[in-house]
C-alpha positions as CSV (number, residue, x, y, z in Angstrom):
1,M,27.8,24.3,-38.2
2,M,24.3,24.6,-39.6
3,S,23.7,27.9,-41.4
4,S,20.9,30.2,-40.4
5,V,19.1,29.4,-43.6
6,A,19.2,25.6,-42.9
7,K,18.1,26.3,-39.3
8,Y,15.1,28.1,-40.6
9,F,14.1,25.3,-42.9
10,V,14.5,22.7,-40.1
11,L,12.3,24.8,-37.8
12,L,9.7,25.2,-40.6
13,L,9.7,21.4,-41.2
14,N,9.2,20.8,-37.4
15,I,6.3,23.2,-37.3
16,T,4.7,21.5,-40.3
17,L,5.2,18.1,-38.8
18,F,3.8,19.2,-35.5
19,S,0.7,20.8,-37.2
20,F,0.1,17.6,-39.1
21,Q,0.4,15.5,-36.0
22,L,-1.9,17.9,-34.1
23,S,-4.4,17.8,-36.9
24,A,-4.3,13.9,-36.9
25,Q,-4.9,13.9,-33.2
26,T,-7.8,16.2,-33.2
27,T,-9.6,14.9,-36.2
28,D,-12.8,13.3,-35.1
29,P,-12.6,9.5,-36.0
30,S,-16.3,9.5,-36.6
31,S,-16.1,12.2,-39.3
32,I,-13.4,10.1,-41.1
33,I,-15.9,7.2,-41.3
34,A,-18.6,9.6,-42.4
35,S,-16.4,11.0,-45.1
36,A,-15.6,7.5,-46.3
37,A,-19.3,6.7,-46.3
38,T,-20.0,9.8,-48.4
39,K,-17.6,8.5,-51.1
40,V,-19.3,5.1,-51.0
41,L,-22.7,6.7,-51.5
42,K,-21.7,9.1,-54.3
43,P,-22.6,6.8,-57.3
44,Y,-25.9,5.8,-55.7
45,I,-26.7,9.5,-55.0
46,Q,-26.2,10.4,-58.6
47,K,-28.2,7.6,-60.0
48,Q,-31.1,8.0,-57.6
49,A,-31.1,11.8,-58.2
50,S,-31.3,11.3,-61.9
51,W,-34.3,9.1,-61.5
52,A,-36.0,11.6,-59.1
53,M,-35.6,14.5,-61.4
54,E,-37.7,12.6,-63.9
55,Q,-40.6,11.9,-61.5
56,L,-43.9,13.8,-61.4
57,P,-45.7,14.1,-58.1
58,V,-48.0,11.2,-57.1
59,T,-50.0,11.5,-54.0
60,V,-52.8,9.5,-52.3
61,T,-55.4,11.2,-54.6
62,A,-54.0,9.3,-57.6
63,S,-55.7,6.0,-56.7
64,T,-58.7,4.9,-54.6
65,S,-60.1,1.7,-53.2
66,S,-63.8,0.7,-52.9
67,R,-62.8,-0.9,-49.6
68,S,-61.7,2.4,-48.0
69,S,-64.1,4.2,-45.6
70,G,-62.2,7.4,-46.1
71,G,-62.3,10.1,-48.8
72,K,-60.1,10.9,-51.8
73,H,-57.4,12.7,-49.6
74,D,-57.3,10.0,-46.9
75,F,-54.4,7.5,-46.7
76,F,-55.7,4.0,-47.0
77,S,-53.9,0.6,-46.7
78,E,-54.8,-2.9,-45.8
79,G,-53.2,-5.3,-43.2
80,D,-50.5,-7.4,-44.8
81,Y,-51.3,-10.7,-43.3
82,W,-55.0,-10.8,-43.9
83,W,-56.7,-12.9,-46.6
84,P,-60.2,-13.7,-48.0
85,N,-62.0,-16.5,-46.3
86,P,-61.9,-19.4,-48.8
87,V,-65.4,-20.6,-47.7
88,S,-67.0,-17.3,-48.6
89,A,-65.4,-14.2,-50.4
90,D,-67.9,-11.9,-48.5
91,S,-66.8,-13.0,-45.1
92,P,-64.3,-11.1,-43.0
93,Y,-60.7,-11.7,-43.8
94,L,-58.6,-14.3,-42.0
95,Q,-55.1,-13.9,-40.7
96,K,-52.0,-15.8,-41.9
97,D,-49.2,-14.3,-39.8
98,G,-46.1,-13.4,-41.8
99,M,-47.8,-14.2,-45.2
100,T,-48.3,-11.1,-47.3
101,N,-51.5,-11.0,-49.3
102,P,-50.5,-9.6,-52.8
103,D,-54.0,-8.5,-53.6
104,N,-54.4,-6.1,-50.7
105,F,-54.6,-2.3,-51.5
106,I,-51.2,-0.8,-51.1
107,D,-51.1,2.0,-53.7
108,H,-51.1,4.7,-51.1
109,R,-48.2,3.1,-49.2
110,K,-46.3,2.7,-52.5
111,A,-46.9,6.4,-53.3
112,M,-45.6,7.4,-49.9
113,I,-42.5,5.3,-50.2
114,R,-41.9,6.8,-53.7
115,F,-42.3,10.3,-52.3
116,S,-39.8,9.5,-49.5
117,R,-37.3,8.2,-52.0
118,V,-37.7,11.2,-54.3
119,M,-37.2,13.7,-51.4
120,G,-34.3,11.8,-49.9
121,S,-32.5,11.4,-53.2
122,L,-33.0,15.1,-54.2
123,A,-31.8,16.4,-50.7
124,S,-28.7,14.1,-50.9
125,A,-27.8,15.4,-54.4
126,Y,-28.5,19.0,-53.2
127,L,-26.1,18.5,-50.2
128,K,-23.4,17.1,-52.5
129,S,-23.7,19.8,-55.3
130,K,-25.7,22.7,-53.9
131,N,-27.4,22.7,-57.4
132,E,-30.8,24.4,-56.9
133,R,-32.5,22.3,-59.5
134,Y,-32.7,19.5,-57.0
135,A,-34.4,21.7,-54.4
136,V,-36.9,23.0,-57.1
137,Q,-37.9,19.5,-58.0
138,A,-38.3,18.4,-54.4
139,F,-40.5,21.4,-53.6
140,K,-42.9,20.4,-56.4
141,H,-43.5,17.1,-54.7
142,A,-43.7,18.6,-51.2
143,R,-46.3,21.1,-52.4
144,A,-48.4,18.3,-53.9
145,W,-48.5,16.3,-50.7
146,F,-48.8,19.1,-48.1
147,I,-50.2,22.3,-49.7
148,D,-52.0,21.8,-53.1
149,T,-55.7,21.3,-52.2
150,A,-56.4,19.1,-55.2
151,S,-53.7,16.5,-54.3
152,L,-52.7,16.9,-50.6
153,M,-53.0,14.1,-48.1
154,N,-55.0,14.7,-44.9
155,P,-52.6,14.7,-41.9
156,Q,-54.0,11.6,-40.1
157,L,-54.0,7.8,-40.6
158,L,-57.6,6.8,-39.8
159,Y,-57.8,4.3,-42.5
160,A,-54.4,2.6,-42.4
161,Q,-54.0,-1.2,-42.4
162,A,-57.7,-1.8,-42.5
163,I,-59.1,-5.4,-42.5
164,K,-62.1,-6.1,-44.7
165,G,-65.2,-7.1,-42.6
166,R,-63.3,-6.3,-39.3
167,H,-61.8,-2.8,-39.1
168,T,-61.9,0.3,-41.2
169,G,-58.5,1.3,-39.9
170,R,-56.3,0.4,-36.9
171,G,-53.6,2.0,-34.8
172,I,-51.2,-0.6,-36.0
173,G,-51.4,1.1,-39.4
174,I,-49.6,4.2,-38.0
175,I,-46.3,2.4,-38.8
176,D,-47.0,3.1,-42.5
177,M,-46.1,6.8,-41.7
178,I,-42.4,6.0,-41.1
179,Q,-42.0,6.5,-44.8
180,M,-42.3,10.3,-44.1
181,I,-39.3,10.5,-41.8
182,E,-36.9,11.2,-44.6
183,V,-39.3,13.6,-46.1
184,S,-39.2,15.8,-43.0
185,Q,-35.4,15.4,-42.9
186,A,-35.1,16.4,-46.5
187,L,-37.1,19.5,-45.8
188,I,-34.7,20.4,-43.0
189,V,-31.7,20.1,-45.4
190,L,-33.6,21.9,-48.3
191,E,-34.6,24.8,-46.1
192,K,-31.1,26.2,-46.6
193,S,-31.6,26.3,-50.4
194,K,-32.2,29.5,-52.3
195,S,-35.4,27.9,-53.5
196,A,-37.0,27.4,-50.1
197,K,-39.9,29.8,-49.5
198,P,-40.6,30.8,-45.8
199,A,-44.4,30.9,-46.4
200,E,-44.4,27.3,-47.8
201,Y,-42.3,26.2,-44.8
202,I,-45.0,27.5,-42.5
203,Q,-47.5,25.3,-44.4
204,F,-45.1,22.3,-44.4
205,R,-44.6,22.6,-40.7
206,S,-48.4,23.2,-40.0
207,W,-49.1,19.8,-41.8
208,F,-46.7,17.9,-39.6
209,D,-47.9,19.8,-36.5
210,K,-51.4,18.6,-37.2
211,Y,-50.3,15.0,-37.8
212,L,-48.4,15.1,-34.4
213,N,-51.4,16.4,-32.7
214,W,-53.5,13.6,-34.2
215,V,-51.0,10.8,-33.5
216,T,-50.4,11.8,-29.9
217,H,-54.1,12.2,-29.0
218,H,-56.2,9.9,-31.1
219,K,-57.0,6.4,-29.8
220,Y,-55.1,4.8,-32.7
221,G,-52.0,6.9,-31.9
222,I,-52.3,6.1,-28.2
223,D,-52.7,2.3,-29.0
224,E,-49.6,2.3,-31.2
225,M,-47.6,4.4,-28.7
226,N,-48.2,1.8,-26.0
227,S,-47.1,-1.1,-28.2
228,L,-44.0,-2.9,-26.7
229,N,-42.5,-4.1,-29.9
230,N,-41.2,-2.5,-33.2
231,H,-44.5,-0.7,-33.5
232,G,-44.0,1.3,-30.3
233,T,-40.3,2.0,-31.5
234,C,-41.6,3.2,-34.9
235,W,-44.2,5.5,-33.2
236,T,-41.5,7.1,-31.4
237,M,-39.2,7.3,-34.3
238,Q,-41.7,9.1,-36.5
239,V,-42.7,11.5,-33.7
240,A,-39.1,12.3,-33.1
241,G,-38.4,12.9,-36.8
242,F,-41.4,15.1,-37.2
243,A,-40.9,16.9,-33.9
244,R,-37.3,17.7,-35.1
245,F,-38.7,19.3,-38.2
246,T,-41.5,21.3,-36.4
247,Q,-39.0,22.2,-33.6
248,N,-41.1,20.7,-30.9
249,D,-38.8,20.4,-28.1
250,S,-41.2,19.1,-25.5
251,L,-42.1,16.1,-27.8
252,L,-38.4,15.5,-28.4
253,D,-37.9,15.2,-24.7
254,V,-41.0,12.8,-24.6
255,C,-39.2,10.6,-27.2
256,R,-36.0,10.6,-25.3
257,Q,-37.7,9.4,-22.1
258,R,-39.6,6.7,-24.1
259,Y,-36.2,5.4,-25.3
260,K,-34.8,5.3,-21.8
261,T,-37.7,4.0,-19.8
262,L,-39.8,2.0,-22.3
263,H,-38.0,0.9,-25.5
264,L,-34.6,-0.1,-24.1
265,P,-35.8,-1.7,-20.9
266,G,-39.0,-3.2,-22.3
267,Q,-37.7,-4.6,-25.5
268,M,-34.0,-5.6,-25.1
269,A,-33.0,-8.7,-23.3
270,L,-29.7,-8.9,-21.4
271,D,-27.9,-10.4,-24.3
272,G,-28.9,-7.5,-26.6
273,S,-31.6,-9.3,-28.5
274,F,-35.3,-8.3,-29.0
275,P,-37.3,-11.4,-27.8
276,K,-40.7,-10.1,-29.2
277,E,-39.1,-9.8,-32.6
278,L,-37.5,-13.2,-32.3
279,A,-40.8,-14.7,-31.6
280,R,-42.3,-13.6,-34.9
281,T,-42.6,-15.6,-38.1
282,K,-40.0,-13.4,-39.6
283,P,-37.5,-13.1,-36.7
284,Y,-34.4,-12.1,-38.7
285,G,-36.2,-9.4,-40.7
286,Y,-38.0,-8.0,-37.6
287,S,-34.9,-8.0,-35.5
288,L,-33.1,-6.0,-38.2
289,F,-36.1,-3.6,-38.6
290,N,-36.4,-2.9,-34.8
291,L,-32.6,-2.4,-34.4
292,D,-32.6,0.1,-37.3
293,A,-35.5,2.0,-35.6
294,M,-33.8,1.9,-32.1
295,V,-30.5,3.2,-33.7
296,M,-32.5,6.0,-35.4
297,L,-33.8,7.1,-32.0
298,C,-30.2,7.5,-30.9
299,Q,-29.3,9.4,-34.2
300,L,-32.4,11.6,-34.0
301,L,-32.5,12.4,-30.3
302,S,-28.8,12.7,-29.4
303,D,-27.3,16.2,-28.8
304,K,-24.7,17.8,-26.6
305,Q,-27.0,17.4,-23.6
306,N,-28.5,14.0,-24.5
307,N,-26.2,11.2,-25.8
308,L,-28.4,8.2,-26.2
309,W,-25.6,6.3,-27.9
310,A,-23.9,6.3,-24.4
311,F,-27.0,5.7,-22.3
312,A,-27.0,2.6,-20.3
313,L,-29.4,0.9,-18.0
314,E,-28.2,-0.3,-14.5
315,D,-27.8,-3.8,-16.0
316,N,-25.7,-2.4,-18.8
317,R,-28.2,-2.7,-21.6
318,T,-27.2,-0.2,-24.3
319,I,-27.7,0.3,-28.0
320,R,-24.1,-0.9,-28.4
321,K,-25.2,-4.3,-26.9
322,G,-28.1,-4.4,-29.4
323,I,-25.8,-3.9,-32.2
324,G,-23.3,-6.4,-30.8
325,F,-25.9,-9.1,-30.7
326,L,-27.2,-8.8,-34.2
327,Y,-24.0,-7.8,-36.0
328,P,-22.4,-11.2,-36.2
329,F,-25.6,-12.5,-38.0
330,V,-25.3,-9.7,-40.5
331,A,-21.6,-10.1,-41.1
332,D,-22.2,-13.9,-41.6
333,K,-25.8,-14.8,-42.0
334,K,-25.0,-18.5,-41.8
335,K,-24.4,-18.0,-38.1
336,W,-28.1,-17.3,-37.5
337,T,-29.3,-19.8,-34.9
338,F,-33.0,-19.0,-34.8
339,K,-35.8,-19.8,-37.1
340,Q,-35.6,-18.6,-40.7
341,D,-38.2,-16.1,-41.9
342,V,-41.2,-17.5,-43.7
343,M,-40.9,-14.8,-46.3
344,Y,-38.0,-12.7,-47.8
345,W,-35.4,-14.7,-46.0
346,D,-33.0,-14.5,-49.0
347,N,-33.4,-10.7,-49.3
348,W,-31.8,-9.7,-46.0
349,P,-29.4,-8.2,-45.0
350,V,-28.8,-5.1,-46.9
351,A,-26.8,-1.9,-46.1
352,H,-28.8,-1.2,-42.8
353,P,-28.9,2.1,-41.1
354,F,-27.8,0.6,-37.8
355,L,-24.4,-0.3,-39.5
356,I,-23.5,3.1,-40.8
357,F,-24.9,5.2,-38.0
358,G,-23.4,2.7,-35.4
359,A,-20.0,2.9,-37.2
360,I,-20.0,6.7,-37.0
361,A,-21.2,7.1,-33.5
362,L,-19.2,4.3,-32.0
363,N,-16.2,4.6,-34.3
364,D,-16.4,1.0,-35.4
365,Q,-14.5,0.2,-38.6
366,G,-16.0,-3.3,-38.7
367,L,-19.6,-2.0,-38.9
368,F,-18.5,0.4,-41.6
369,N,-16.8,-2.3,-43.6
370,T,-19.9,-4.6,-43.5
371,W,-22.2,-1.7,-44.4
372,K,-20.0,-0.9,-47.3
373,S,-20.1,-4.5,-48.6
374,L,-23.9,-4.9,-48.6
375,D,-26.6,-3.9,-51.1
376,H,-27.2,-0.1,-51.0
377,A,-29.9,-0.1,-53.6
378,P,-32.3,-3.1,-52.9
379,T,-35.1,-3.7,-55.4
380,E,-37.4,-5.9,-53.5
381,D,-40.5,-3.9,-52.5
382,E,-40.8,-5.5,-49.0
383,V,-37.2,-4.7,-48.3
384,I,-37.5,-1.1,-49.5
385,R,-40.6,-0.7,-47.4
386,N,-38.9,-1.9,-44.2
387,L,-35.9,0.3,-44.9
388,P,-37.4,3.8,-44.5
389,I,-33.9,5.4,-43.9
390,R,-32.4,5.0,-47.4
391,N,-30.4,8.1,-47.6
392,P,-27.7,8.3,-44.9
393,L,-26.2,11.5,-46.2
394,I,-29.0,13.7,-45.2
395,W,-28.5,12.6,-41.6
396,F,-24.8,13.4,-41.4
397,D,-23.7,16.7,-39.7
398,G,-22.2,18.3,-42.8
399,S,-18.5,18.1,-41.9
400,E,-18.1,15.4,-44.5
401,F,-18.4,17.8,-47.4
C-alpha cells in the first residue's frame, strides 16, 4: 500500500500538472506570438535606441526652400512625380507617374521621418528597460516640434506636396503626416514615465487637437478624406492615431465607420486585392502600403466593443481576406503575377506591419515566420518613408514584458 507521504506527493504532482495544463489552455496564443516578436526585435531596439540617444532635435525650421509659399514654421514638400519641363526651366513642372524627382525639396519630410524614428526607438527602449534616460531624450525632441516657439512646426499641412508653377500645396500632401503616427503613440507610451510632465502633455495634445481640427475641416483635408485609394486610408489612419492620443472618442467612431463603410467596401475586391493600387505604376509597393494602412486601422480602432479584425461585409470581404491575397506574394515574391514596379521593385518586401499585427490578431504562425525572416531595418529612404510603422513594440498591449 502507498504510504500517506507518498500519497501526498502524488496529489501534489497531480495538482502541479493540472495547474500547468490549465495555464497552457488559458494562455492567449496571440500573446505567445507577441512575446516571440519582442525577442526578435530586441537587438534592433537596442541598436536604434543607441542611435536615437545621440540625435539632437531637427525640425522644419532647420531648412527652407525658396519655392515654399509658407513661413519658417510651415511644413513644405514637393510632389514626388513632378519634373522640370525640359523645354523651359521656368515652366510649370510635368508629371512622370511613378518616377521620383530626386531634386525636389524633401528636407522637411526627412526631418519628420527622423523624428518618428527617434521617438519610436526611444519609446521601445523605455518599454523594454523602464530606463528614464530614454524618456528624457524623447521629450527633448517632442518639445522642439510641439512647444518651443523657435523650432515648433505649425499644426497644418498647407504647403505639402506642392508643384512648381501649379500648386502651392495640395490635399494629397496630407499623406506626409503619417510619419507622426508613431510619434503620438510614443507619447502615449512615455506618459507613464516619471519624466512626463502633465503641463507639457497638455501642450502636446493641444498641438494634435489643432491639427485634427485643420485636417477634418480644411478643403485639403476634406479632399484627402474623400480619396478612394491609399490616400483615403492614410487620412483615416493618421486621424485615428492622433484621436487616440487626444482621447477624441467621436473621431475614433468616425474612423471606425469609415473603415466599415468606405475603405473595405470601396477599395477591396472580392479576392482581397486592391484594384486601385494594382493599377498604379508601382502595384506591388502600393498594395503593400495600403494593406499595412488597412491593418493599422484594425490595430488602432479595435477594442472590446469594436473588433475590426473580425468585421466582415455581407460578401465576406474582411481584412483577413486582404492579408490572404497579398501574403503569398510576400512569402514568395516570384509568384507575383502583375506588373513589376517601375522603381524600388528590388527593395520590397520587408518586415511589414500587416505581417506581425496580422499574426498576433489572427494567431497565424505563418505570418509571424515570414515577418521574422524579412528585413527589420531597411536602409532605402523610399522604403523607410512608406513604412511609417517601424516600431511594433510600442503597439503591443504590454503583456509581452
